[in-house]
VOLOVEX-124433 format. One record per residue: residue in one letter; x negated, z, y of N, C-alpha, C in turn. Coordinates in steps of 0.05 Angstrom, whole numbers, plus 5000, padded with zeros to 4 digits. Example, Ala and Ser with C-alpha at 12.3 -4.5 7.8 and 13.67 -1.06 7.14 Angstrom:
<atoms>
a473651564886475451564910473651564934;s474351424955472751434979474251575001;
</atoms>
This chain:
<atoms>
m424445330720421845280730420245390701;p418445260695416545390676414345470683;k413645720662412045910664409345780653;a406545940671404445810661403545950642;k402645760617401745840590399946150587;q397646090609396446390620398746540608;s400846620621401546890629403346920601;k403646850586404946840559403847020540;r400647040546398447030532399447390524;r398347490507398647850497397047960516;k397048120530394848240541393048490524;k389948450522388848570511387648790524;f386449010504385949260527383149230521;n380349250539378249240525376749480521;y375949500503374949790497372449820506;n370449610502367549600517367449680542;t368949650562369749780592369950020591;n367850130609368250430616369950420645;r371850570646374450640664373250710685;k371550900680371751140707369251000722;k366950880704365350810720366550460735;l368350340732369650160734370950200772;k372250490770374050550789371350600804;l369050760804367950840820366550640838;k365350430816365850180833366450050853;f368850020848370949970865371250110894;k372350340889372650620903369750530920;k366650560912364650480929364350230951;a365649990927365249700950367349770967;a369349810963371049890987371150021004;a369950301002369450401026366650251046;p366850341071365550271090362450371090;r361150131106358350251110357850371130;i356550601122355450751152353350641157;e352250531187349850421195348950671203;c349050831213347551051217346851211208;a343351241211342951311182343251731177;q343751751203344152081201346152111194;i348951981205351652071198351952031162;r349751771148350751701135348851861107;h347252041113345652291104347552511097;a348652571114350952831119353852791116;w354652581104357452401110357652561070;n359652801072361052831057363452641038;e363652581015364652421008368452520998;r368152760997370152940986371853021016;k370653001038372353141058373752831070;s374952891090375452641109374252621121;v374852481139373052281161373452521185;a375452641195375952821218373553131201;q373953191178372953401175369153321175;n369353131167365753031170365553101194;l366252911208365652881237365153181255;e368053301253367953601263365853771250;e364653781226362453871218359053751235;m359853551241357553491248357853441285;g359553541292360153631322360153391334;l361653151319362352881329365552931330;a365852701353369652691360371152481343;l372252501329373752331316376152171336;d377052201360378352201379377452231415;p376352121428374652111447377352251466;n379552071468381452161484381952471485;r382452541458382952871456379953061462;s377952951461375453161457375053151501;l375852911507375552891538377752811550;p379552991558382852861568381752811598;v383052531600382452451628385652591645;h383952681671386452791690388352541712;n389652581711391652521724390952411758;q390052241766389552141790389552181818;k392652091806395352131835395152371846;g394652561831395852801844396053071819;d397653281832397853441812401653551818;t401953261818405653261813406853391790;m405553281771406853351748404453601736;e404753811734402954091725403053941690;v401153931668401153941646398154121637;d398854231617397654421607395254271598;a393154311598391354101581391054271548;p389954111525390354231515386254351510;e386854671498384654691496382354631479;a379554601488378154511467377854681443;s378254481418378554721389373954811391;t374755081394372155141384371455111352;a370654901344369754931315366754951320;i366255061294363555101288361854911270;i359554871283358554641278356854651261;k357354591229355454711207353454361201;k353354241213351254081213350253961237;p348554081258347254121283345153841282;y343253831266341253671259341753411266;v344853301261345553021257345952881290;v347253091306347753071337344653021346;n343453241340340353251346338653011347;e338253061323337252671306337552411323;m340552501332341452281348341352191371;e340452491380339452431403336752391415;a335452411394332552381395332052061395;e333752031378332851671368333551551396;a336251661410337051551431334851571452;s334051711456332151791489328651641474;i328151491456326051301452326951111467;p324651081485324850821508324450561478;q325950391493326150181477323449831490;q322649841476321749551488322949331496;h322649101519324649001519322548771504;t323748521478322348341475324648081480;k325148101499325647861510324247631513;t323747411503322547221500323446921503;l322146701517322946491511322546301490;s323146061478321945971463319045751470;r317745621462315445571458315645231482;d318045141480319344851483319744961517;m321245171508322145221534320545301563;t318645441554315645511564314845291577;e314145071555312544771561314544621580;y316544681573317644461585318044581620;v318944731618318844911649316744921669;q313244951648311844931662309744611670;y311444451649311144211657312744081688;m314744151690316744121710315244201735;i314944541734313144611757310644551759;g309044421742306844221751307343941756;n308743811759309643691764310543581787;h312543781791314743791822315044041835;n312844281833312944381847315644611850;e317144561869319344651867321744591873;n321744331871323344121880325144001854;y327744231854329644141831330143891828;k331943801851332543561845330343281836;e328043271841326443161832325343261796;m325843451793326243501769327743341741;a330643431766332843331753332743081733;k330142841760330642541755328242551736;d326842771731324142661713325342601690;e324342451675323942211652323842461624;k322642741629322942831609324543081608;n326142971625329643201631331743101611;y330543181580332343011570335043071563;y335643321573338743451564340443401587;q338543201606339743161633341643371649;d339143671648339943891662340243781693;t342843981703342543841736340444071752;p340044071771338044191793338244541784;k341044521784341544901782340644921759;q341044881732340544901702337544961707;i335844791720332744731717332445031730;r333845081752332245321770333145531750;r335545601736335845761724333945891697;k333045601689330945661666328745761678;v327345631695325145701719324846061727;e327346061733327346391738327446601716;l328646431692328246571665326246641652;y324746421658321246371657320246641675;k320246621697319446851717319747041710;r322047111704322947441694322847561668;y321647381649320847351620316647401620;h316947171623313947171637312247141658;p311947451672312347421699308647371696;e307147471685304347481689303347151680;e304247091655303746771651304146591673;y306546661689308046531707305446511728;t304646721740302846741761299846631754;t298746651735297146531720296446231717;f299546141714299445831711299245791743;l300845851761301745791783298045811800;e295746041792293646021797291845741788;s292445721757291245511748291745141765;l293845201770295744921796293944941807;k292345151828292345211852288845021847;g287845171828285645121822285344811821;k286544601807286944381798287244261825;k288644311851289744231867287544191892;k285844351887282144431902280644251899;d281044161862278843981858278443721869;
</atoms>
């Protein structure tokens, strides 16, 4: 089998590249990106993962840090490994993570404008009659009555104030 022409070519050493910088560049690209900012700032590249996490007071293996006891009974007595009393050198990492986790998050769930208009149109024309909604000509996606009911319930859950004001405006129109 013939060889490719390029494989016969003599290898040349490139004197213009800095091998040390290349090695560091590849090492940095190969290392995983740590998403947690607190851990990333406290991370020491020269230490192993286990050593870094131990200094921060975090567990590398949760099964070792919190052993699960046998629920069937004490038929076999096994000495549980005692928790190592490692000195936490970087307690600020855990404190910052707990502070960040304790901040309440705002629920930003919402429906698209098209979905809200669709639901408002259906409720405005058919009230709570889902079978009639399914037969409506604006039901482009041919949703079944159950699918339409789910969409209406989502609208009620995500926009309760808007839903109540919409119902009040419908009652005002019917009285006129």
